[in-house]
N, C-alpha and C positions, 0 to 999 in steps of 0.2 A: 504493500499500499503506500502510496505517495507520502514522504514524510511530512509535507505541509499539511495534508489531510489529517493525518495522525495527530498532529499537534492541535488542530482545530478540534477534533473530537475530544481531546483530553481537556482542552480549556472549557469546552462547553459542558463537559461532565463536572469539572470543577465548580463552575458557576452554579450549576444545578444543585449540586450538594452543598454550597454556601448559602443558596436560598432556603434550601430545607432546614438547615442549621441555624438560620437567622433567629435571634432571640427576640421576640416580640412582647409587647407589654402584658398580654394575656399569660405569658409563659411564667412571669414573675409576680404577680398579684392575685387576689381572689375576688375581683370585682366581677360583674356581670358584663360581657363583652358583645359587641355585635358589629355589623358593617352596614354600609348603604352602598347600593348598586345601580347602575343604569346601563344602557347600551355601550357606553364607553368601555366596559370591561369585556365586550364580546361574549362569546360562548363560555359559560361557567360550568365547570364540573360540580354540580350540587351534590353528587354522592360523596365527594371528597370533603365539601364543606360541611356536610350533615355529620362528619364524624370529628369535626373540629370542636375548638372551645368556643365557637360563636353560638350565642344563644338565640339572637334575633337578627333580622335584617329588615332594612327599610329600602323599598324599591321605587325608583322614579317612575311615576305613571305619567305625568303630563307637566307642560309648562306653558304658561300665558293662555292665549284664547284658543290655540288650535294644535299645538305640538303635542304629540304623544310619544312616549318611549317605545322604540320598535321591539324591545326585548322584554317588556313588562309582562305580558301574558304568558310566555314561556318561563320566565324566571318565577313568577309567582306560583305557577303550577308545580315546578320543580322544587322550589324551596319548601313548599308544603309537603311534597312527597317524601322528602329526606329530612323532615322533623324541625324545621326551624320555625320560630314564631315570626310572623310576617306582618309588616305594615307598608303603607304606600304614601308617596309624598308628592306634592305639587310644588314646582318652581314659580314663585309669584312674581308677576310683572306689574307694578303698580299703575302703569299708564293704560292698561288694557281693561275694559269693563269687567267688574266682578263677577257679575252673573254669568258673563261668557266663559270666564275662567272656571268657575264652579261646574258648569255644564260640561266643559271639557274633561275636568278631573272625574266627574260621576261617570262619564262613559268608560272609564277605565276601573275606578275604585269601587267596586261592588261590595256593600256591607257584608254579604255572606262569605266573602273570601278574606275577610280581614280579621288578624288576631290582635293587631295593635292599633291604636287610634291613629287617624290620619295625620300627617305631618306637612306643615307649611315651611317651604325653604325660602328664607327672606334674606337676600343679599344684596338688593339694589334699590335705590330710590328712583331709577329711570329718569333722572333729571327734575323730579319734583322737589319742592321744598320740603323740609322736615314735616311741617304741619299738614300739608297736602298729602304727603306719603303716609303718615299716619292714619289720617282719615280713610284714605284709600284702603290701607291694610286692614283696619278694624272693621271696616264695611265687609270685606271678604271674609275675615274671622267670624263675624256674626253670621253670615249665610252659610258658611262651612258648619258651624255649630248647629244651626237649623236643620241642615240637610242630614247630617249624621247623628244628631241627638246627643252631642258630647263635644267638648272643646278640643280643638287639635292641638298637637304638640308643635311648638315653634322652634325652628331650627334657625340660627343666626350666628354669626361671628361675633366674638368678644368686642372687637374695635367698632364694628357697625352697630352693636347694641349700645354702646356708651355714647356714640354720636347722634343716634337716631331713634332710639327706643327707651332711653333711660327713664326708669320708673313706670313704664307703661305695661309690663307683662306680669305683674304680680299675680294675676288671676289665671295665669296659663302655666303649664309645664313647658319647660325650656330645655333644649339641647344647645350648648355652646360650643362653637369650634374655635380652637386655638392650638396651633401646631408647635407647641413647645413643651419642655419637661415640667415647666412650672404650671400648677392648677390655675386656671384662669380666676381673677378676681375682678368683679365688675364694680363700676364706680358707686353703684347703689347697694352692693353687697346682696344683689339678687340670689337666692338660693335656686340655682338650676338643679335639674335631676340628673343631666347626662352630659358628658364632655366628649367631643369628637377630637381626640388628641393627635390625630395624623391623617394626612392625605396620601401618605406614601407607606401604608402598611403592606406587609406581604402575607400570603395565605395560600397554602397548598389548594389547587382546584381554580386557581384565578391567575391568569397571566397578567403580568404588570401590576401596577399599584392599586390598593384598595383603601378607601376611607374606613377608619375604625373608631369606634366610640365605647364608652363604658358608663355605667351608672356610678353616681357619686355616693360616698359614704354609705348609708343604710338604705338607700333608696332601691326599690325592687322593681323587676319586670311587671309585676301585677298593677303598678300604678299607671301604666300605659295600656292596660288590656282594653280591647275593645268591647264595649257593652252591647250585646245583641238584645234587641227589645222585640 
């Protein structure tokens, strides 16, 4: 065999072994861990993820008024098949009519398929003022609560929260994203229940990076359980 090809094979094997042996947060603590996924992760080997330390997964269902995630239906079916607790999320676009966005999300997120409460991904003001953005968001959250009979989980970044939502989410369960080793501390000391601590996690069964999160302190998975009525 060509020596160059042999070297390449050896290098790939070494990289694969390093990835498998990569020490992740869930390997060193006792918190409840999970992931979120969208079509960006491509085809996922759910049978492998089902045997991992991940207890839950949030799947992107929709974005704005018309975008839907092309992998959502496949992912939610397979995630359930391999034993994960599943929730769905919508990427919110503040400058698109709220009812239009809700209808888009509802076409994907069917209550009977949900183990966890819906999540709203809040990352942009879309050029609106802080006040206009807040008015837009809370109208959408009200519509979401009315449609699903429970308040959604809010996902946002620590810096975005401090600048745009300070003091406004005390009535909601919140997941905060901050990709540092330091636990996030918000300016109003909001007690969030979940922390997305990396956007570059590794997990067997997923090619490339994956977002990972965990529950804070004594908070448990049952706090975000979808209540079927």
